MIMARPA-861447 format. One record per residue (C-alpha): residue in three letters; x, y, z. Coordinates in steps of 0.02 Angstrom, whole numbers, padded with zeros to 5 digits, always signed. Layout:
ALAXYZ;...
This chain:
MET+02433-01759-01666;GLU+02387-01802-01487;ALA+02278-01684-01384;PRO+02373-01596-01245;LYS+02359-01683-01078;PRO+02318-01591-00917;PRO+02461-01566-00797;SER+02488-01714-00680;LEU+02401-01701-00511;ALA+02535-01666-00385;THR+02566-01506-00293;SER+02561-01402-00453;SER+02457-01245-00443;ASP+02425-01262-00630;SER+02347-01435-00601;TYR+02227-01370-00470;ALA+02185-01218-00577;PHE+02149-01332-00726;HIS+02025-01436-00625;LEU+01945-01282-00545;GLN+01911-01214-00718;ALA+01831-01381-00764;CYS+01719-01365-00610;VAL+01665-01192-00672;ARG+01617-01263-00843;LYS+01518-01405-00765;ARG+01448-01297-00623;ASP+01516-01434-00507;LEU+01525-01351-00336;PHE+01552-01517-00242;SER+01713-01557-00338;GLY+01767-01376-00322;LYS+01754-01382-00133;SER+01850-01547-00132;ILE+01991-01465-00231;HIS+01985-01319-00109;ALA+02017-01441+00034;GLN+02163-01521-00059;ILE+02238-01348-00094;ILE+02235-01308+00093;LYS+02313-01478+00135;SER+02447-01448+00005;GLY+02487-01278+00081;LEU+02455-01191-00085;HIS+02320-01075-00019;PHE+02441-00930-00007;GLY+02468-00915-00194;VAL+02377-00771-00279;PHE+02354-00862-00446;LEU+02271-01015-00368;MET+02165-00914-00248;ASN+02100-00808-00392;ASN+02047-00967-00483;LEU+01965-01033-00325;MET+01873-00869-00300;ASN+01817-00872-00482;MET+01748-01048-00459;TYR+01641-00993-00310;VAL+01580-00837-00402;LYS+01532-00931-00561;THR+01441-01069-00465;GLY+01339-00938-00370;TYR+01424-00945-00200;SER+01484-00767-00177;LEU+01491-00786+00013;ASP+01624-00922-00004;ALA+01712-00814-00133;HIS+01713-00672-00008;ARG+01789-00787+00126;VAL+01928-00838+00006;PHE+01958-00654-00034;GLU+01966-00607+00151;GLU+02090-00747+00189;MET+02209-00701+00047;PRO+02372-00633+00120;VAL+02417-00556-00048;ARG+02295-00488-00177;ASN+02321-00421-00351;THR+02203-00318-00461;LEU+02128-00479-00529;SER+02080-00530-00352;TRP+01994-00366-00319;ASN+01906-00371-00488;ALA+01840-00547-00457;ILE+01754-00503-00293;LEU+01698-00334-00362;SER+01618-00418-00514;ALA+01531-00544-00401;TYR+01450-00409-00296;ALA+01406-00297-00444;LYS+01322-00436-00544;GLN+01219-00490-00393;GLY+01157-00312-00366;LYS+01247-00295-00197;PHE+01296-00118-00234;ASP+01342-00062-00060;ALA+01468-00203-00050;ALA+01527-00176-00230;LEU+01553+00010-00202;ARG+01647-00023-00040;VAL+01764-00144-00129;PHE+01784-00022-00274;ASN+01831+00121-00157;GLU+01954+00011-00059;MET+02046-00051-00214;PRO+02229+00003-00211;GLU+02231+00005-00401;ARG+02089+00005-00526;ASP+02099-00047-00707;SER+01971-00043-00849;VAL+01897-00208-00787;SER+01861-00130-00617;TRP+01770+00019-00691;THR+01679-00085-00822;SER+01620-00208-00688;MET+01535-00065-00597;ILE+01457+00000-00759;VAL+01391-00175-00802;GLY+01321-00195-00626;TYR+01231-00028-00632;ASN+01158-00073-00802;GLN+01093-00239-00738;MET+01006-00150-00595;GLY+00929-00022-00713;ARG+01030+00119-00633;PHE+01084+00190-00801;GLY+01119+00365-00735;ASN+01244+00293-00611;ALA+01324+00191-00751;ILE+01347+00349-00856;GLN+01421+00444-00708;MET+01540+00299-00676;PHE+01598+00309-00857;VAL+01627+00497-00842;ASP+01731+00468-00684;MET+01827+00330-00773;ILE+01876+00450-00913;SER+01924+00584-00785;ASP+02036+00455-00698;GLY+02129+00425-00861;VAL+02085+00239-00871;THR+02091+00158-01043;VAL+01920+00123-01116;THR+01893-00051-01189;GLN+01772-00118-01319;PHE+01671-00200-01180;THR+01660-00035-01085;ILE+01597+00054-01240;THR+01460-00073-01280;ASN+01395-00064-01101;ILE+01397+00125-01087;LEU+01310+00140-01256;SER+01174+00024-01189;ALA+01153+00139-01038;CYS+01141+00292-01151;ALA+01011+00205-01259;ALA+00907+00159-01106;VAL+00892+00340-01044;LYS+00907+00422-01217;ALA+01066+00514-01163;LEU+01108+00569-01340;ASP+01241+00698-01289;VAL+01341+00570-01189;GLY+01314+00441-01327;ARG+01392+00558-01455;LYS+01545+00582-01344;VAL+01561+00393-01329;HIS+01552+00385-01519;SER+01707+00496-01524;PHE+01798+00365-01418;VAL+01743+00233-01542;VAL+01824+00331-01683;LYS+01979+00371-01580;LEU+02006+00189-01529;ALA+01963+00126-01704;VAL+01840-00004-01636;GLY+01695+00048-01748;SER+01727-00101-01861;TYR+01678-00222-01722;VAL+01500-00277-01758;SER+01452-00274-01573;VAL+01511-00093-01554;ALA+01429-00037-01717;ASN+01264-00119-01666;CYS+01269-00034-01496;LEU+01301+00133-01580;LEU+01160+00102-01701;ASN+01043+00053-01559;MET+01092+00207-01456;TYR+01056+00329-01598;ALA+00894+00238-01643;LYS+00825+00241-01465;SER+00887+00418-01429;GLY+00790+00493-01575;ASP+00928+00525-01702;PRO+00876+00419-01853;ARG+00989+00514-01973;THR+01152+00468-01882;ALA+01086+00292-01852;LYS+01067+00271-02041;ILE+01245+00336-02069;VAL+01313+00210-01941;PHE+01215+00069-02023;ASP+01278+00112-02198;ARG+01459+00112-02136;ILE+01449-00060-02055;ARG+01551-00173-02168;LEU+01480-00338-02105;THR+01302-00309-02048;ASN+01222-00450-01951;THR+01042-00486-01905;SER+01053-00374-01751;SER+01102-00226-01862;TRP+00953-00251-01975;ASN+00838-00276-01826;ALA+00896-00111-01751;MET+00855-00020-01913;ILE+00682-00101-01924;SER+00648-00052-01744;LEU+00707+00126-01781;HIS+00592+00145-01932;MET+00445+00081-01831;GLN+00487+00198-01688;CYS+00485+00345-01810;GLY+00317+00288-01880;ARG+00393+00238-02048;ALA+00318+00065-02068;ASP+00347+00080-02256;LEU+00537+00092-02232;ALA+00533-00047-02102;ILE+00448-00169-02221;VAL+00573-00127-02359;GLN+00717-00163-02239;PHE+00631-00322-02179;LYS+00612-00388-02357;GLN+00796-00354-02395;MET+00854-00465-02251;THR+00934-00629-02307;GLU+00919-00703-02134;ARG+00787-00663-02003;ASP+00777-00714-01822;VAL+00626-00706-01706;VAL+00675-00528-01656;SER+00658-00474-01839;TRP+00479-00537-01847;ASN+00441-00468-01674;SER+00505-00295-01723;MET+00383-00290-01869;ILE+00235-00362-01775;ALA+00261-00253-01618;GLY+00293-00098-01725;TYR+00131-00119-01821;ASN+00036-00154-01659;GLN+00108-00002-01568;HIS+00061+00115-01712;GLY-00119+00055-01725;LEU-00089-00049-01883;ASP-00159-00205-01803;MET-00219-00293-01961;GLU-00044-00275-02034;ALA+00026-00350-01873;LEU-00086-00502-01893;THR-00038-00518-02077;ILE+00148-00519-02035;PHE+00116-00649-01900;SER+00026-00758-02027;SER+00177-00743-02143;MET+00292-00791-02000;LEU+00195-00951-01973;LYS+00195-00993-02158;ASP+00370-00938-02213;SER+00477-00969-02061;PHE+00528-01118-01955;LEU+00548-01002-01806;LYS+00437-01027-01655;PRO+00340-00873-01595;ASP+00400-00821-01422;LYS+00311-00729-01282;PHE+00345-00560-01364;THR+00270-00618-01530;LEU+00116-00687-01445;SER+00091-00535-01333;SER+00094-00419-01484;VAL-00026-00520-01594;LEU-00147-00546-01449;SER-00140-00357-01417;ALA-00183-00329-01601;CYS-00332-00448-01585;ALA-00388-00355-01429;ASN-00379-00186-01516;LEU-00477-00251-01665;GLU-00596-00351-01552;LYS-00562-00503-01664;LEU-00621-00639-01546;GLU-00613-00781-01673;ILE-00434-00743-01726;GLY-00388-00729-01542;ARG-00464-00901-01512;GLN-00361-00974-01656;ILE-00200-00901-01584;HIS-00248-00973-01414;ALA-00274-01143-01495;LEU-00103-01128-01581;ILE-00021-01089-01413;ILE-00095-01248-01339;THR-00069-01368-01486;ALA+00107-01308-01531;GLU+00154-01299-01345;LEU+00212-01119-01364;ASP+00264-01002-01224;THR+00130-00993-01090;SER+00223-00874-00975;GLN+00128-00752-00867;ALA+00151-00617-01000;VAL+00059-00724-01128;LYS-00079-00768-01004;ASN-00101-00582-00967;ALA-00113-00547-01154;LEU-00244-00686-01172;ILE-00347-00616-01028;SER-00338-00441-01103;MET-00385-00503-01277;TYR-00537-00602-01218;ALA-00596-00463-01101;LYS-00587-00331-01238;SER-00660-00442-01374;GLY-00818-00493-01283;GLY-00755-00657-01213;LEU-00759-00608-01029;GLU-00809-00784-00972;ILE-00657-00860-01059;ALA-00548-00722-00986;GLN-00608-00774-00814;LYS-00566-00956-00851;VAL-00389-00909-00906;LEU-00374-00805-00748;GLU-00424-00954-00641;GLN-00281-01056-00718;CYS-00147-00932-00665;VAL-00098-00837-00509;THR-00212-00685-00493;SER-00078-00586-00405;ASP+00030-00595-00563;LEU-00103-00510-00668;ASN-00030-00355-00751;VAL-00112-00185-00760;ILE-00161-00198-00945;ALA-00253-00362-00917;PHE-00330-00298-00755;THR-00391-00139-00842;ALA-00465-00243-00984;LEU-00557-00354-00859;LEU-00613-00200-00764;ASP-00686-00125-00924;GLY-00774-00289-00959;TYR-00852-00294-00787;ILE-00904-00111-00801;LYS-00994-00148-00964;LEU-01089-00284-00873;GLY-01124-00164-00730;ASP-01036-00277-00604;ILE-00887-00195-00519;ASN-00869-00317-00373;PRO-00766-00451-00464;ALA-00647-00315-00522;ARG-00621-00257-00342;GLN-00588-00437-00287;ILE-00453-00452-00421;PHE-00382-00282-00373;ASP-00370-00334-00190;SER-00277-00494-00239;LEU-00148-00409-00352;ARG+00029-00431-00286;ASP+00104-00272-00359;ARG-00030-00139-00366;ASP+00055+00007-00450;VAL-00018+00180-00476;VAL-00097+00127-00642;ALA-00194-00014-00559;TRP-00256+00100-00420;THR-00306+00233-00546;ALA-00395+00104-00656;MET-00496+00043-00507;ILE-00541+00222-00456;VAL-00591+00267-00634;GLY-00696+00107-00639;TYR-00793+00166-00487;VAL-00814+00339-00564;GLN-00878+00269-00729;ASN-01000+00161-00633;GLY-01066+00311-00536;LEU-00994+00245-00372;ASN-00917+00409-00315;ASP-00914+00364-00130;ASP-00816+00205-00167;ALA-00696+00304-00275;LEU-00667+00428-00133;GLU-00642+00288-00007;LEU-00515+00199-00119;PHE-00423+00363-00149;ARG-00408+00391+00039;GLU-00339+00213+00055;MET-00215+00250-00085;ILE-00154+00407+00004;ASN-00128+00310+00167;GLU-00050+00148+00105;GLY-00038+00144-00084;PRO+00080+00217-00214;ARG+00097+00403-00244;PRO-00054+00462-00347;ASN-00009+00532-00517;SER-00091+00666-00623;TYR-00218+00542-00696;THR-00272+00485-00522;LEU-00296+00664-00465;ALA-00389+00711-00624;ALA-00507+00562-00597;MET-00540+00616-00417;LEU-00571+00795-00470;SER-00702+00730-00593;VAL-00786+00646-00442;SER-00789+00814-00353;SER-00857+00894-00511;SER-00998+00769-00529;MET-01042+00791-00346;ALA-01020+00981-00363;SER-00927+00969-00198;LEU-00812+01117-00169;ASP-00749+01046-00003;TYR-00694+00880-00080;GLY-00622+00972-00229;LYS-00517+01084-00118;GLN-00450+00931-00026;ILE-00397+00852-00191;HIS-00321+01019-00243;ALA-00219+01018-00081;SER-00161+00840-00118;ALA-00108+00892-00293;MET-00006+01035-00220;ARG+00080+00920-00094;LEU+00120+00794-00231;GLY+00186+00928-00348;GLU+00057+00885-00482;VAL-00043+01046-00481;SER+00049+01113-00634;SER+00009+00956-00735;VAL-00102+01000-00883;SER-00228+00861-00847;VAL-00240+00910-00662;SER-00252+01098-00694;ASN-00388+01070-00825;ALA-00483+00958-00704;LEU-00464+01091-00569;ILE-00538+01224-00683;SER-00687+01110-00717;MET-00706+01062-00533;TYR-00707+01241-00468;SER-00827+01293-00604;LYS-00950+01151-00574;ALA-00941+01180-00386;GLY-00995+01360-00413;SER-00827+01446-00385;ILE-00789+01539-00546;SER-00656+01639-00453;GLY-00566+01476-00409;ALA-00573+01421-00591;LYS-00501+01589-00648;GLN-00361+01577-00520;ILE-00307+01405-00583;PHE-00317+01461-00765;ASN-00206+01611-00728;LEU-00079+01505-00632;VAL-00051+01384-00776;HIS-00028+01515-00913;ARG+00131+01428-00975;ASN+00055+01254-00987;ARG-00114+01294-01065;ASP-00174+01181-01203;THR-00334+01187-01305;VAL-00426+01095-01165;SER-00372+01228-01038;TRP-00442+01370-01143;THR-00598+01270-01183;SER-00629+01226-01000;MET-00616+01409-00949;ILE-00727+01469-01092;ILE-00861+01342-01044;ALA-00844+01389-00860;LEU-00870+01573-00896;ALA-01019+01534-01008;GLN-01102+01425-00875;HIS-01083+01564-00747;GLY-01166+01693-00858;LEU-01005+01783-00900;GLY-01035+01771-01086;GLU-00939+01927-01134;GLU-00785+01866-01038;ALA-00799+01696-01121;ILE-00804+01777-01293;GLU-00659+01891-01250;LEU-00558+01738-01195;PHE-00602+01647-01356;GLU-00542+01795-01460;LYS-00379+01799-01361;MET-00359+01613-01393;LEU-00376+01643-01581;SER-00254+01789-01577;LEU-00121+01677-01497;GLY-00140+01553-01640;ILE-00215+01414-01532;LYS-00333+01313-01639;PRO-00505+01283-01560;ASP-00583+01111-01573;HIS-00765+01060-01587;ILE-00789+01069-01397;THR-00718+01246-01391;TYR-00852+01298-01514;VAL-00987+01218-01407;GLY-00920+01325-01264;VAL-00917+01490-01359;LEU-01089+01459-01437;SER-01155+01423-01261;ALA-01082+01590-01205;CYS-01180+01676-01343;ILE-01338+01583-01291;HIS-01327+01637-01109;VAL-01312+01822-01151;GLY-01421+01824-01307;LEU-01284+01872-01432;VAL-01370+01802-01587;GLU-01264+01886-01721;GLN-01103+01842-01631;GLY-01161+01661-01621;ARG-01199+01656-01807;SER-01026+01727-01842;TYR-00938+01595-01738;TYR-01041+01456-01815;ASN-00985+01512-01988;LEU-00805+01533-01928;MET-00807+01353-01864;ARG-00867+01284-02031;ASN-00780+01396-02157;VAL-00614+01439-02075;HIS-00574+01298-01954;LYS-00661+01169-02063;ILE-00749+01086-01916;GLU-00906+00993-01967;PRO-01050+01034-01849;THR-01108+00894-01733;HIS-01277+00872-01649;SER-01211+00980-01505;HIS-01173+01128-01620;TYR-01342+01116-01706;ALA-01430+01109-01537;CYS-01333+01265-01482;MET-01390+01362-01635;ILE-01571+01309-01609;ASP-01559+01360-01426;LEU-01477+01526-01471;LEU-01613+01573-01595;GLY-01755+01504-01490;ARG-01710+01592-01328;ALA-01698+01756-01423;GLY-01877+01731-01483;LEU-01830+01688-01662;LEU-01935+01529-01655;GLN-01978+01515-01838;GLU-01796+01536-01886;ALA-01748+01405-01757;PHE-01876+01285-01832;ASN-01815+01320-02008;PHE-01639+01283-01949;THR-01694+01110-01889;GLN-01771+01079-02059;SER-01610+01127-02151;MET-01495+01017-02047;PRO-01401+00885-02150;ILE-01428+00759-02008;GLU-01586+00713-01916;PRO-01617+00826-01765;ASP-01597+00729-01603;VAL-01687+00737-01436;ILE-01581+00883-01376;ALA-01617+00987-01532;TRP-01805+00963-01521;GLY-01797+00985-01332;SER-01709+01153-01353;LEU-01843+01213-01474;LEU-01982+01150-01360;SER-01906+01240-01210;SER-01896+01403-01307;CYS-02077+01383-01365;LYS-02127+01363-01183;VAL-02035+01524-01133;HIS-02114+01623-01275;LYS-02284+01533-01265;ASN-02287+01475-01446;VAL-02407+01328-01436;ASP-02411+01284-01622;LEU-02223+01258-01638;ALA-02215+01176-01466;GLU-02338+01042-01524;VAL-02230+01006-01677;ALA-02070+00999-01573;ALA-02150+00886-01441;GLU-02220+00770-01574;ARG-02049+00752-01659;LEU-01962+00728-01493;LEU-02082+00591-01438;LEU-02060+00500-01604;ILE-01875+00482-01559;ASP-01901+00451-01372;PRO-02082+00400-01332;ASP-02047+00395-01144;ASN-01969+00568-01131;SER-02054+00644-00979;GLY-01981+00817-01016;ALA-02079+00830-01179;TYR-02244+00789-01094;SER-02208+00906-00948;SER-02156+01053-01057;LEU-02309+01038-01168;ALA-02427+01016-01020;ASN-02349+01166-00931;LEU-02364+01272-01089;TYR-02548+01228-01106;SER-02572+01273-00923;ALA-02479+01438-00943;CYS-02595+01480-01087;GLY-02749+01432-00985;ARG-02786+01278-01091;TRP-02819+01169-00939;ALA-02912+01033-01034;ASP-02766+01009-01154;ALA-02645+01006-01009;ALA-02750+00874-00922;GLN-02755+00770-01081;VAL-02564+00772-01094;ARG-02547+00721-00912;LYS-02672+00580-00941;SER-02568+00520-01088;MET-02417+00518-00975;LYS-02511+00415-00848;ASP-02578+00294-00978;ARG-02404+00267-01049;ARG-02334+00252-00872;VAL-02210+00392-00905;LYS-02147+00461-00741;LYS-02119+00647-00724;GLU-01945+00694-00665;GLN-01958+00761-00489;GLY-01874+00925-00445;PHE-01738+00916-00312;SER-01617+01039-00236;TRP-01470+01001-00125;ILE-01340+01091-00020;GLN-01180+01024+00057;ILE-01133+01078+00232;GLN-00983+01004+00325;ASN-00959+00863+00198;LYS-01141+00809+00212;VAL-01265+00831+00069;HIS-01443+00881+00115;VAL-01575+00849-00019;PHE-01744+00936-00029;GLY-01899+00905-00135;VAL-02051+01017-00159;GLU-02142+01040+00008;ASP-02016+00918+00083;GLY-02070+00870+00258;GLY-01945+00729+00288;HIS-01795+00828+00348;ALA-01743+00819+00531;GLN-01750+01011+00542;ARG-01918+01024+00452;ASP-02001+01139+00579;ALA-01853+01261+00588;ILE-01840+01263+00397;TYR-02025+01301+00372;LYS-02020+01434+00508;MET-01870+01517+00426;MET-01956+01511+00256;GLU-02115+01592+00326;LYS-02009+01731+00401;ILE-01912+01760+00240;TRP-02072+01758+00134;LYS-02152+01895+00237;GLU-01995+02003+00240;ILE-01958+01995+00052;LYS-02140+02037+00015;ASN-02121+02190+00128;ILE-01974+02252+00024;GLY-02063+02231-00143;PHE-02066+02049-00193;ILE-02226+01995-00284;PRO-02253+01806-00301;ASP-02265+01751-00482;THR-02419+01642-00469;GLU-02414+01611-00657;SER-02269+01494-00620;VAL-02395+01376-00538;LEU-02466+01276-00681;HIS-02617+01207-00589;ASP-02796+01269-00592;VAL-02808+01317-00407;SER-02839+01477-00307;GLU-02711+01617-00295;GLU-02687+01580-00109;ALA-02652+01397-00145;LYS-02531+01445-00284;GLU-02433+01560-00167;LYS-02421+01423-00036;MET-02355+01302-00166;LEU-02225+01428-00224;LYS-02164+01460-00047;TYR-02101+01282-00024;HIS-02008+01249-00187;SER-01855+01142-00157;GLU-01724+01278-00187;LYS-01811+01394-00063;LEU-01809+01257+00070;ALA-01624+01224+00036;ILE-01586+01410+00055;ALA-01684+01418+00219;PHE-01587+01268+00284;GLY-01423+01348+00231;LEU-01465+01511+00321;ILE-01501+01415+00481;ASN-01343+01309+00477;THR-01205+01425+00414;PRO-01123+01581+00488;GLU-01172+01753+00425;ASN-01092+01813+00263;THR-01061+01632+00207;THR-01094+01602+00023;LEU-01234+01475-00004;ARG-01214+01352-00149;ILE-01374+01266-00203;MET-01383+01133-00339;LYS-01543+01092-00432;ASN-01584+00957-00560;LEU-01714+01060-00656;ARG-01723+01236-00725;VAL-01758+01367-00592;CYS-01935+01438-00607;ASN-01975+01623-00629;ASP-02043+01642-00453;CYS-01891+01563-00369;HIS-01775+01668-00476;SER-01863+01827-00423;ALA-01877+01773-00240;ILE-01692+01727-00225;LYS-01642+01899-00289;PHE-01741+01977-00147;ILE-01674+01850-00020;SER-01493+01891-00068;LYS-01529+02075-00035;LEU-01622+02038+00127;VAL-01488+01928+00208;GLY-01336+02013+00130;ARG-01264+01853+00061;GLU-01212+01786-00108;ILE-01321+01639-00159;ILE-01259+01531-00302;VAL-01386+01417-00384;ARG-01342+01290-00518;ASP-01493+01233-00617;ALA-01503+01113-00764;THR-01421+01234-00886;ARG-01313+01361-00796;PHE-01259+01449-00635;HIS-01351+01598-00562;HIS-01251+01711-00444;PHE-01375+01809-00338;LYS-01302+01959-00245;ASN-01376+02122-00180;GLY-01542+02088-00266;ARG-01469+02050-00437;CYS-01428+01894-00536;SER-01277+01867-00649;CYS-01392+01805-00788;ARG-01474+01978-00799;ASP-01641+01888-00803;TYR-01599+01806-00970;TRP-01603+01618-00948;
């Protein structure tokens, strides 16, 4: 039987239509335009059928402008004409034009509505696609199989389960559930929308399952964390495509089962003739990165080169990330040099950033950041966090300002990172600025931001600010929120409030974690509640089944030691199931110094120095204790040992921030620009507080000098100079916030109480262990620190 011949070329519209369709198949625009010219010469350009074919040819060959011209010149149009130009605009993402055409259409059919839904889907505007479907139903237009598959895809993308279920009812009503494409879309929608039960029912009812059906079920099981069910399904498959393997590999990788991901990949190479694609390679390289398996990563890299596998930008990014995380930073840099830096994704950039941070070199990371083409909020945040982790707070602040001015909108993680900068700097002014930014951006109610705000206000000395934030976020509190507030109260000497808050936390059924217990034990330490501390320690171990860490042991030693129970504290160190660390022995040594127990102090110092031979604090504490007990020769011997070992004593510093500038003072500091005014103010204050009852504590001077010399030395301690400076440079009634790197001495503590009464101001001092709020001649610590 002879094949049918095309119509003869004459003036037949069918002949021209036949050849135009051939041009579409061959993507032959030149011949199509030639036929267009012949149509005009033949006077057939007024026929709707031929013009629709001509318009279709221009659309399919990518020349929508020419298609539009044909459409505009048509004297008569039918629904097919309108649908052709509508489809062209929708598929190209020209939604203003598509919507205009759609609204102008004299009559719309299911193709018109479906074209708009498809276009919205392609642009990722799934909400618009769903609304278009709802309007289509309201308009009484018949739904087709193609409409259903596309709207189910939109529902799956945004997890619109309610709408998806309504679409399912149309599937049943129209009896199109037997179509594999529809069934697979239903299955995919239920799987991605979090309804595994219905997805399983749909799968079981599919008469002729294909590979896509099985792949959807594997993906669903992995999404639900049921890798065991996924592998069973995978093994039952008679035919697998690359998506099947990718679903298993990616699923294992995403759920932290990275060795299993590599094992499946190995099976793929052995048992299948399929070539790994970019998704396969990205997942297995991610698994290598997580496991820090540099050698396996190298082998996969070699396979990519020798087998000429996909080397798209996604794979290059995965290679860079794998090498950077696995200790092959130099190779990561070489891979980076072979591709366009601006195409580096955030995951790879973050991995490189971490690698540079470990090397202590942040500059290359900043160069890469500056060259990135699309710097999203994650990239900006990663760079800011990199600065923070490297101690470069000023650079972090500068980059954040740049982000506010010209970058993307900061998210809760960015703001939390910046609040940690303010916390480390103990800068209330900076912290308040970040707080204001969080309010403007609507992120202040975010759990991570609110928790960071509590910590920032606390560390900056504003316990009232911390309380205010905690009270504002009462609906969004998590364990970290409660813990942050408990620690804040403890650090500010409000131990009873901290304990009360902890008890409320327990009554609400919120489970404390190991950090919460560090906070509540610290609260007991600061107010000397020994029995309460013992009770909470036992509660932690016996009820909440939290194994004590070094931090908990150190808290118990500190609690007992500060209360004068030194022998019990020492016995506790001996009974610990783990070796006491530097902090544990340091806590015991500090308590021995307070209570002048030389024998135990010598033991604690000896043990501490065995762990850390260059610990200046151990030498200083022991020397100071000897001096306090009048054992000057022993003190001199310890200081000589320090000098012989070249151990440098940590210098005491105090600082105060005024108008965004930090002023730092050392003991007897004479380098400040306002030195004369500061010393004059301090002389005046010293005389006046002595007149109202202050007696210098010359025992705080641990040097064998005259009483007069001791008093002169006490007068110019760093915190006193910082207070004098603050009194000169701030208005009356302003609260002074002083930060100090060492523990405040007895004399300064006593003097500041008198100063607060003399000047009528609140003076907040943060030392190495806690905050002291001095007001009206009293301190919040009640002289127990």
